[in-house]
C-alpha positions in Angstrom: 97.5 -104.8 13.0 98.8 -107.5 15.2 100.5 -107.4 18.3 102.7 -110.7 20.0 102.5 -111.0 23.0 103.8 -113.7 25.6 101.1 -115.4 26.0 98.0 -114.3 23.2 98.5 -112.9 19.2 96.0 -110.0 19.6 94.8 -108.0 17.1 94.2 -103.8 17.4 93.7 -100.7 15.6 96.2 -98.0 16.9 95.1 -94.7 15.4 95.3 -91.1 16.4 97.3 -88.5 18.0 96.9 -86.8 21.4 96.4 -89.2 25.3 96.0 -92.4 24.5 92.7 -94.2 24.9 92.7 -97.9 25.3 89.3 -99.0 24.7 87.9 -102.8 25.3 84.7 -104.4 23.5 81.9 -106.3 24.9 81.3 -109.8 25.0 80.7 -111.8 22.9 81.8 -109.1 20.0 84.8 -107.2 18.9 86.8 -103.8 18.7 84.3 -103.5 15.5 81.8 -101.9 18.0 84.1 -98.6 18.5 84.1 -98.3 14.3 81.2 -96.0 14.2 82.6 -93.8 16.9 86.2 -93.8 15.9 87.0 -90.9 13.5 85.5 -88.3 16.5 87.6 -90.2 19.1 90.7 -89.8 16.7 90.2 -85.9 17.0 90.8 -85.7 20.6 92.7 -89.0 21.2 95.2 -92.2 20.1 92.6 -94.3 19.7 93.7 -98.2 21.2 90.8 -101.1 20.0 92.1 -104.4 20.5 90.3 -107.4 19.8 90.2 -109.4 23.3 91.5 -113.1 23.2 89.0 -115.1 21.9 87.3 -112.5 19.3 87.7 -111.2 16.6 90.7 -111.2 14.6 93.0 -111.6 18.4 94.2 -116.0 19.2 91.7 -117.9 20.5 93.7 -119.9 22.9 92.3 -122.7 24.8 91.9 -121.2 28.2 92.8 -117.7 30.0 89.5 -116.0 29.8 89.4 -114.8 33.7 88.9 -110.9 34.0 92.0 -110.7 35.7 93.5 -112.6 32.6 91.9 -110.4 29.9 93.5 -107.9 31.6 96.5 -109.0 32.0 96.5 -109.6 28.4 95.9 -105.0 28.0 98.2 -104.4 30.8 100.9 -106.5 28.2 99.5 -104.8 25.5 99.7 -101.0 26.7 103.7 -102.1 27.7 104.2 -103.4 24.1 102.6 -99.9 22.4 105.5 -98.0 25.0 101.9 -96.8 26.7 103.1 -95.9 30.4 99.9 -94.4 31.5 96.4 -94.5 29.4 92.7 -93.9 29.7 91.2 -97.5 30.0 87.5 -97.9 29.2 85.3 -100.7 28.4 81.7 -101.8 27.8 80.3 -104.3 29.1 82.1 -107.0 29.9 85.1 -104.9 29.0 83.9 -102.6 31.9 84.7 -105.4 33.8 88.0 -106.1 32.7 88.5 -102.7 32.6 87.9 -102.3 36.4 90.4 -105.1 37.2 93.2 -103.4 35.6 92.0 -100.5 37.9 92.3 -102.4 40.8 95.3 -104.4 39.7 97.7 -101.2 38.5 95.4 -98.1 39.6 99.1 -96.3 38.8 98.8 -96.6 35.1 95.0 -95.1 35.1 94.8 -91.4 33.4 91.7 -91.6 33.9 88.1 -94.5 33.0 85.5 -94.7 30.8 82.9 -97.1 31.7 79.9 -97.8 28.8 77.0 -100.0 30.1 78.9 -101.9 32.9 78.7 -102.5 36.1 80.3 -102.8 39.3 79.0 -105.3 41.4 79.0 -109.1 41.2 76.5 -111.1 40.1 73.6 -112.7 41.5 72.8 -115.7 42.3 70.3 -115.8 39.6 72.7 -114.5 37.6 75.2 -117.2 38.2 72.7 -119.5 37.3 71.6 -117.5 33.3 75.7 -118.3 33.4 76.0 -121.7 34.0 72.9 -122.6 31.7 74.9 -120.2 29.3 78.2 -122.4 29.4 75.6 -125.5 29.2 73.9 -125.2 26.2 76.9 -124.2 24.2 79.1 -127.1 25.9 75.7 -129.5 24.2 77.2 -127.6 21.0 74.6 -125.0 20.4 77.2 -121.8 20.3 74.9 -120.1 17.6 71.9 -120.4 19.1 73.0 -119.3 22.1 74.5 -116.3 20.0 71.2 -115.7 18.1 69.1 -115.2 21.6 71.6 -113.4 23.6 72.4 -110.7 20.5 68.9 -109.8 20.5 69.1 -108.5 23.3 71.9 -105.8 22.7 69.8 -103.2 21.7 67.3 -101.1 22.9 63.3 -101.2 21.2 64.1 -98.1 19.3 66.9 -99.5 17.5 65.3 -102.6 16.9 62.8 -100.3 15.9 65.1 -97.5 13.7 67.2 -99.9 12.4 66.9 -104.1 12.7 69.7 -104.6 10.6 71.7 -104.0 13.4 70.9 -106.7 15.2 72.3 -108.9 12.2 75.4 -106.6 11.8 76.0 -107.8 16.0 75.3 -111.4 15.2 77.4 -111.4 12.1 80.4 -109.7 14.6 80.1 -112.3 17.4 80.0 -115.1 14.8 84.4 -114.3 15.2 83.8 -116.1 18.4 85.0 -119.1 19.5 82.7 -121.6 21.8 85.6 -121.4 24.1 86.3 -118.1 24.5 82.5 -117.8 25.3 82.2 -120.6 27.2 85.4 -119.4 29.9 84.5 -115.3 29.4 80.9 -116.4 30.4 82.7 -118.2 33.7 85.1 -115.4 34.3 82.2 -113.0 34.5 80.4 -115.3 37.0 83.1 -115.5 39.0 84.5 -111.9 38.9 84.7 -109.6 42.3 82.9 -107.2 43.0 84.6 -104.4 42.1 82.1 -101.7 44.5 84.7 -100.8 47.5 87.1 -100.0 44.6 85.1 -96.8 42.7 85.5 -95.1 46.1 89.2 -95.1 45.4 89.8 -94.0 41.2 91.3 -90.7 41.8 90.7 -90.0 38.2 88.9 -88.4 35.8 85.5 -90.7 34.7 83.1 -90.9 32.5 80.1 -93.2 33.1 77.9 -93.3 30.1 74.6 -96.0 29.3 72.1 -96.4 27.1 68.3 -95.6 28.2 67.1 -98.4 27.0 69.8 -101.0 28.8 68.4 -103.8 29.9 71.6 -106.4 30.7 73.3 -103.7 33.1 70.2 -100.6 33.8 70.8 -96.9 34.1 70.5 -97.3 38.0 73.8 -100.0 37.8 75.3 -97.1 35.9 74.1 -94.1 38.1 75.3 -96.1 41.3 79.0 -96.3 40.3 78.7 -92.4 38.5 77.1 -92.0 42.5 80.6 -93.6 43.8 83.3 -93.1 41.5 85.1 -89.5 43.2 85.2 -87.7 39.9 82.6 -89.6 37.6 80.3 -88.1 34.5 77.4 -89.7 34.1 76.0 -89.7 30.5 72.3 -91.7 29.5 72.7 -92.3 26.1 68.4 -92.0 25.1 67.0 -94.7 22.7 70.5 -96.5 22.9 70.1 -100.1 24.6 73.6 -102.2 26.0 75.4 -101.0 22.4 75.0 -97.3 22.3 78.7 -97.0 20.6 76.8 -98.8 17.3 73.0 -97.3 17.9 73.9 -93.9 19.2 76.9 -93.2 17.7 76.9 -89.8 17.3 75.8 -88.5 20.8 78.4 -91.8 21.7 81.2 -90.6 20.0 80.1 -86.3 21.5 80.0 -87.5 24.8 83.7 -89.6 24.9 85.3 -86.7 22.6 83.8 -84.1 25.2 85.4 -86.3 28.5 88.2 -86.5 26.6 88.6 -83.2 25.4 87.5 -81.7 28.8 90.1 -83.9 30.9 93.0 -84.4 28.4 93.0 -81.4 26.2 95.7 -81.7 23.7 99.2 -79.8 24.2 99.3 -76.8 22.9 102.2 -76.9 19.8 104.3 -74.7 18.0 103.6 -72.0 15.2 106.1 -70.6 13.0 105.9 -67.2 12.3 108.5 -66.1 11.3 112.3 -68.0 10.4 114.1 -69.3 14.0 110.6 -67.5 16.0 107.6 -69.7 17.1 105.1 -69.1 19.5 102.1 -71.3 21.2 99.0 -71.6 20.1 96.1 -70.8 21.8 93.1 -73.3 22.2 
């Protein structure tokens, strides 16, 4: 469905019952990365997955791509859907956005899911790589940039086992507007360090990472899990940077297990005779 916000229209999938969970995709992808795990997660949650501005089927305005601005879209979406509090998760760039939402609106969070992302700001070398990518896209080679970038989104096990997945990810990335790519690269380059934020987040957290991830290596995830007060760390074997696509079954199991452990479904009345009810035991 399409949700019209004040500043942008977002394409959103919103299905399931239970605790509301908003999952944000990474760069340069869309909410399609959650499709392989959606059915499983919806067994224990109301799952909301938007295409961030500039990506997928969402609006592609000329500006608004700083991580704080993407986070403001997420909060506006939650308001539009009537979600006062929610579990917020993000993959890669989506994790950067989730942490900025956590910094600005900690009272809105029920829990946090961080997938193949990191809390630290870009290094000097990382900033130089972002600048080089921006220059390449600005020079008209967005397609070549996406070819090269998406090649690093999976681990060697996936590349050997399921080479067609690289083609699928490249198709998903093709919907990104070039100016959105530039805007998000600049936004990620300039994002603040969130390391000091982590110990203040007094909510259940799941930190999930592909064991073969080279873009945001497991060491970053281990450090985040150690800094968060109530974190569970899960490393997905034989997966790179995009475990929801590479290894959907263990990824879904990890997310669903986390949700069931911390947000069990409410007891529902079962009718046993006219006018009488008891609470189900779960």
